[in-house]
C-alpha positions in Angstrom: -10.3 66.1 9.3 -12.7 65.0 6.7 -14.5 67.9 4.1 -12.5 70.1 2.5 -8.8 71.2 2.7 -7.7 72.2 6.1 -5.2 75.6 6.0 -4.6 76.2 9.6 -8.4 76.6 11.5 -10.6 73.9 11.9 -12.7 75.1 9.0 -14.4 71.5 7.9 -15.4 69.3 10.6 -15.9 71.8 14.2 -16.2 74.5 12.5 -19.2 73.8 10.4 -21.0 72.1 13.3 -20.6 75.0 15.2 -21.7 77.3 12.6 -24.7 74.8 11.8 -26.1 75.5 14.9 -25.8 78.4 15.0 -28.1 79.1 12.2 -30.3 76.9 13.6 -30.1 78.6 16.6 -30.4 82.0 15.4 -34.5 81.8 15.0 -34.8 80.1 18.4 -33.0 83.1 20.6 -34.5 86.0 18.4 -38.0 84.4 19.5 -37.0 84.3 22.9 -35.9 88.3 23.5 -37.2 90.3 20.3 -35.6 93.6 19.9 -36.2 95.8 17.0 -35.0 95.0 13.5 -31.4 96.0 12.9 -31.7 97.7 9.8 -27.7 98.8 9.6 -25.5 96.5 8.2 -23.9 93.9 10.8 -20.8 93.3 8.6 -18.4 95.3 6.3 -19.8 95.6 2.8 -23.3 93.8 3.6 -25.8 94.1 1.5 -30.0 94.3 2.0 -31.4 91.3 0.1 -34.7 90.7 2.1 -36.8 92.4 4.0 -39.3 90.5 5.9 -42.0 92.1 8.6 -39.6 94.9 8.7 -37.1 93.3 9.7 -33.7 93.7 7.5 -32.4 90.2 5.7 -28.8 90.4 4.8 -26.2 88.8 2.3 -24.5 87.7 5.7 -27.6 86.1 7.0 -28.0 83.9 3.8 -24.1 83.1 3.8 -24.2 81.9 7.0 -26.9 79.6 6.0 -25.5 78.1 3.1 -22.2 77.5 5.0 -23.9 75.6 7.7 -25.9 73.5 5.0 -22.9 72.8 3.4 -23.7 74.5 0.1 -20.1 76.0 0.4 -17.2 76.3 2.4 -16.4 78.6 5.3 -14.7 81.5 3.4 -16.1 80.7 -0.1 -17.5 83.5 -1.8 -21.4 83.2 -2.4 -22.9 85.6 -5.4 -25.8 87.5 -4.6 -26.9 86.6 -8.1 -26.5 83.0 -8.4 -29.1 80.0 -7.9 -27.4 78.6 -5.0 -28.0 82.3 -3.0 -32.0 82.7 -4.5 -32.6 78.9 -3.1 -30.8 80.0 0.3 -32.5 83.2 0.6 -36.0 81.8 0.0 -35.2 79.3 3.1 -34.0 82.2 5.2 -37.2 84.4 4.6 -39.2 80.7 5.4 -37.5 80.6 8.2 -38.3 84.4 9.5 -42.0 84.1 8.7 -42.5 81.0 10.9 -41.1 82.2 13.7 -42.7 84.9 13.3 -45.9 83.5 13.0 -45.3 81.4 16.1 -45.0 84.9 18.1 -48.1 86.2 16.8 -49.5 82.9 18.1 -47.6 83.1 21.4 -46.3 80.1 21.5 -43.3 81.3 23.3 -45.0 82.2 25.8 -45.0 78.0 27.0 -43.5 77.0 29.7 -42.1 74.4 28.1 -41.2 76.4 25.2 -39.1 78.8 27.1 -37.4 75.9 28.2 -36.7 75.0 24.9 -36.0 78.2 23.5 -33.0 78.8 26.9 -31.7 75.5 25.7 -31.0 76.1 22.3 -29.7 79.6 23.7 -27.0 77.8 25.9 -26.3 75.5 22.8 -25.8 78.2 20.7 -23.3 80.1 23.0 -21.1 77.4 24.2 -20.8 76.8 20.4 -19.7 80.5 20.5 -17.2 79.9 22.9 -15.5 76.5 22.0 -15.5 78.3 18.3 -13.4 81.6 19.8 -11.2 79.0 22.1 -10.4 77.0 19.2 -9.9 79.6 16.3 -7.3 81.1 19.0 -5.6 78.1 19.8 -5.6 75.9 16.9 -3.2 78.0 14.4 -0.2 77.8 11.6 2.5 77.7 14.7 0.8 75.1 16.8 0.2 72.9 14.1 3.8 73.3 13.2 5.3 72.9 16.4 3.0 69.9 16.8 4.4 68.2 13.8 8.1 69.0 14.8 7.7 67.9 18.2 6.4 64.2 16.5 9.0 64.0 14.2 11.8 64.6 17.0 10.0 62.0 19.1 9.3 59.2 16.0 11.6 56.2 14.8 11.2 55.9 11.6 10.7 52.3 10.3 13.1 50.8 7.7 11.5 50.4 3.9 12.7 47.6 2.1 12.7 46.9 -2.1 12.7 43.9 -3.1 11.5 41.3 -6.1 10.0 37.8 -5.4 9.7 34.6 -7.9 7.2 32.3 -6.1 7.6 29.0 -7.2 4.8 25.8 -7.1 7.4 23.8 -5.1 10.2 23.6 -3.4 12.1 21.7 -5.9 11.3 24.2 -8.6 12.0 27.1 -5.9 15.9 25.9 -5.7 15.8 25.5 -9.2 15.6 29.1 -10.0 17.8 30.1 -6.7 20.7 27.8 -8.7 19.4 29.4 -12.5 20.2 33.2 -10.3 23.3 32.3 -8.8 24.9 31.6 -11.7 23.8 35.1 -12.8 20.4 34.5 -14.8 18.1 38.1 -14.4 15.9 38.1 -11.9 13.4 39.7 -13.8 13.6 37.3 -17.1 12.9 34.4 -14.2 10.3 36.1 -12.8 8.3 36.6 -16.2 9.0 32.8 -16.9 8.7 31.0 -13.9 6.5 33.0 -11.2 3.3 32.1 -10.1 2.0 34.9 -8.5 0.3 36.8 -11.5 -0.2 40.2 -8.8 4.4 40.6 -9.4 5.0 38.1 -12.3 4.8 40.3 -15.4 6.5 43.1 -13.9 9.8 41.1 -13.0 8.2 40.4 -9.2 8.8 44.0 -8.1 7.3 44.3 -4.5 8.2 48.2 -4.3 9.3 49.7 -1.0 8.0 48.3 2.0 8.0 47.4 5.9 8.1 44.5 7.3 4.8 44.8 9.7 3.0 45.0 6.5 4.3 41.8 5.2 3.2 38.3 6.3 5.5 36.7 9.3 7.2 34.2 6.7 8.3 37.6 4.8 9.6 39.4 8.0 11.6 36.7 9.2 13.1 35.9 6.1 13.8 39.6 5.3 14.8 41.2 8.6 18.7 40.6 8.8 18.9 40.8 4.5 21.4 42.6 3.0 20.8 44.9 -0.2 21.7 43.0 -3.2 21.4 39.4 -1.6 19.0 36.6 -2.7 16.6 35.0 0.2 15.4 31.7 0.3 13.7 29.8 -0.6 11.2 29.9 2.3 7.6 28.8 2.2 4.7 31.1 2.5 0.3 30.5 1.8 1.0 31.3 -1.5 4.3 28.9 -2.3 8.3 29.1 -2.2 9.5 32.6 -2.6 12.8 33.3 -3.3 13.4 37.2 -3.3 16.5 38.9 -3.8 17.2 42.4 -1.9 17.5 45.5 -3.6 17.7 48.8 -1.4 17.1 48.8 2.4 16.1 53.2 3.5 15.0 55.0 6.5 10.7 55.2 6.0 10.4 59.2 4.9 7.9 61.0 7.7 4.4 62.0 6.8 4.8 65.2 5.0 3.0 68.2 7.0 0.5 69.2 4.3 -0.8 65.2 4.6 -0.7 65.3 8.3 -2.3 68.6 9.1 -5.7 67.6 9.3 -5.5 65.2 11.8 -3.0 67.8 13.4 -5.9 70.1 13.2 -8.2 67.4 14.7 -6.2 66.3 17.5 -5.4 70.0 18.9 -9.0 71.2 18.4 -10.0 68.5 20.4 -7.3 68.9 23.1 -8.5 72.3 23.4 -12.1 71.3 24.0 -11.2 68.8 26.4 -8.5 71.7 28.3 -11.5 73.9 28.5 -14.1 71.3 29.5 -12.1 70.4 32.6 -11.1 73.7 33.9 -15.2 74.7 33.8 -15.6 71.7 35.9 -12.9 72.5 38.0 -13.7 76.3 39.0 -17.9 74.6 38.6 -19.7 72.7 41.6 -21.4 69.9 39.1 -23.6 67.4 41.1 -25.4 64.7 39.3 -28.5 64.0 41.3 -29.5 60.8 39.6 -28.0 57.2 41.0 -25.3 55.2 39.1 -26.9 52.6 37.1 -25.8 49.2 39.0 -24.9 45.7 37.8 -28.0 43.6 37.4 -28.2 40.6 35.6 -30.7 42.7 32.9 -28.1 45.6 32.4 -25.0 46.0 29.8 -22.0 45.6 31.0 -18.8 47.4 30.6 -17.0 46.9 27.6 -14.2 45.0 27.7 -12.1 47.9 26.3 -12.8 50.2 29.2 -10.4 52.4 30.5 -7.8 51.0 27.3 -7.1 53.8 25.2 -9.5 54.8 22.5 -8.3 55.4 19.1 -8.7 58.4 17.4 -11.6 59.5 17.0 -13.5 61.3 14.1 -15.1 64.8 14.6 -18.7 64.5 16.6 -21.3 63.8 14.0 -24.6 66.5 13.6 -27.6 65.4 15.8 -31.2 65.3 14.4 -31.9 68.9 13.5 -28.1 70.3 12.7 -26.8 70.6 16.3 -23.4 69.6 16.7 -22.9 66.6 18.9 -21.5 66.6 22.7 -17.8 67.3 22.3 -15.5 64.2 23.2 -14.2 64.1 27.0 -10.5 63.5 26.4 -9.1 64.4 23.2 -7.8 61.6 20.7 -4.3 60.4 21.0 -1.2 62.0 18.8 -2.0 60.7 15.4 0.2 57.5 14.6 0.7 58.8 11.1 2.9 61.6 12.5 5.4 58.5 13.3 6.2 57.6 10.1 4.4 55.8 6.9 1.9 52.4 6.9 
């Protein structure tokens, strides 16, 4: 999941979006149903940092705003004496002043405004529910369990380590092969004879690779090659290739720490999908607008409709900072868990 490193909680993408929506919606909700100001610390160790029209602004309010803006990460400290804290505090004060003035002008009494405030309230409550569900479900045990399950189900590919010499003609390649058969050094001949500038000066070393990452001609030539065997010459787009297979081994699985961000993203989306499916099953939902008809002017359904979609990135925030609607279905289990590519 993009952003700061994931430590078992979806703090990078989903949580940041939810926190952004929470801060944006706080002012609207306060204006919708104003209650007497709370002048006791809302969180343990909270510090009062300002007073706006009789309402206390707490350090936690400022920190929440800074997290929502991406200025700091969730769980990071924010020193009340820092310039960032002061700038963010001024923004929180301005936000409260604007809300109070809107109330004074009775803008919140307008029917359209009331609908917008209620929509903000619903959005905030929905995001809070999603955050609570995800917090409970996406933990170290769930991450480790999915990782181990994918390792159990995966079939690691084979990696090959080889060197190559690329010649400009088949005759030149055959001459190189004869020299190698008589015991000449592969590395030395690669430096002297290879026309491939990318590998020539390191003795033709290609390192470890899997066959699916190589051009088709390499895959066909190396498919059944044994460790220590000379292969070729065979024709490629670059020229005629002679290769030496130095090693074959099972591909190492991706480490848990590398897989963690994608596992967290998958588990997060899957929990959202399960939650939405359950709620739709428990409540009657009736769409009152007709389905679009297939007219010549209407866009047709994409050819990929109904096919599995690639793993999606976390939803981007909509205009104004509110998170986009969660995906209706979870992305597939990350392919990276099945072996490095």
